[in-house]
C-alpha positions, 0 to 999 in steps of 0.5 A: 487145571486144579481149579477146573477139577474143583469146579467140576467136582463142586458142580457134580456135588450140587447137582446130586444134592439138588436131585436128591432134595427134589426126589424127596419132595413129593407125597407118596403112598406110605408117607405119614402126614400130620394135622395142618393149621389152615382157615375155615370159610370165614377165614378163621383159624382151623385145623385139618380134622380126622388126620390120625383119627379116621380114614380121611378123604381130602379134596384139594382143588384149585378154584380154577379146576372145580370139575376136574375130578367130578366123576370121582366126586359123584362116585364117592357120593354113592357110598355111605361109610361109618361116620365114626371111622371115616371123614371127607372134606375139602380144602380150597387151594386159595394160594394158586388162584388169581381170584380174591380169597373173599370172593372164592370163600363166598362162592364156595359157601353158595355152592354148598347149597346145591344138594342136601348131601353137600349142604353140610360138607366141611370145606376149609381153605388154604390161603398160603400153601400150608398143606403143600408145604406141610405134606410135601405135595409138590405143585398143585396149581391148576389141579384138583388133588385127591388125598386118602389117608388111613386112621393112623395118618398114612397116605393110601392115595395121592394125586394132583391131577384127573383120576382115571377109572382104575384110580377111582375104583382103587380109592373106593376099594381102599376106603372100604378096606379100611372101614368096618362097613360100606353101603352103596346107595340105590338110585331110590336112596340117592333121591333123598339128597335132592333139593325140592324144586 
């Protein structure tokens, strides 16, 4: 009887400990993140820029889901924010893709040539879930995650799934609230980013 009671108590303690650990593993608004060592598109060492320095918007896609948050990406492209206060870039989640890393890096370099606006885009890679481990993002497989942090590195928004219209508006408004100026491009101004045919 004493053995059963001891086993029951031990089981309850393990369950509570396990639930507590899992409850603390998901990135959320207000958490502070630090820079992470990752790789560039040529597989050279790189560090996540902007963290703790500027309002930073990070796109963290699984290559299997490149268009999941396309609506949000198109909305962000319509805005101009001060470069000395704001930085946006992508980190390709190579670890969760079944494709060889070298192929994904090559394809990503080619995709950057779709428009003048994307040609200079900073794109880094995460071959071993460095970002997921360092920032406690949880599972990012089969998702196109969006992370927004303020100039101190505090999380303003995190989602590893498709964003709805309210979330898109929220993130744009959070960026505007954390920089000194914001300008929405007119349709005429957007034409400057199109490639000549």
